[in-house]
N, C-alpha and C positions, 0 to 999 in steps of 0.2 A: 475719922478717914471715910469717905468715900471709896467704896469697893465695886469694880466698875463689873458685870455679871453680865451673859449671853439668856436672854426671856425665854429664848427656843429650845435652848439645850435638854433640857429637860425632857422635851416632848421627841426630840428627835431622837438620842442616845442615851436617856433615860438617867443622865445625872446632871447637876448644878455644872458650869463653866465659869469662873473665877480669870474673867479676864486681865484684870490687876488694879491697881489704884491709881484712883482720879485725883482726888487729892487728900494731902495728910493732915490737912487743919482737921482741929475738932480731939474730943478724945472718945467720942461714941462712935459706934461700926456702923453707917451709913450703906444704902444698895443703892445701885442707879440700873436701870435693863437698856441693854440694848440688844445686837443679833451677833454673834463672829461671822468670820466672812465662809467659816462649811455649813452653818445654819442656813446662810445667807444663798448659795449653791442649792442646797435642797429644796427651801422653799418656791428661789426660778424654778426651778425642771417640775417641782409637783404641780404650779399653777402656771407655766408656761400655755397649755392649753387651753385655759380656761382664756387668761386674759389675749391668746391668738385670737378665740371665738369669739370675744367681745368686741375685738377689732374690724372684723369680717361682716360682724352685722351690721356696725357702725359704717360699715363704709357700703353694704346692700341698701341700709335706708338712705343714705345718701346717695347712691344712683340712681334707685325709686324715687325721692324728689326730684331731682333731676330731671326725670324722664315724664315725670304728673305737670311739673313747670311747664317742657317742652310739649 
């Protein structure tokens, strides 16, 4: 049996989250990691400032390069 779990859930909520059965084949229990929708929203909120800053820095570098060519 293959169980799908959220790899980020223990970090954000302090307990694991098993999302469901990904496959019923086999006699043993195995896990596959992903990210649930709640943790995705928290991750985006936490990293939005960082990602926005990277986008602005890249735009500034492009503008500088265009000004040097002109």
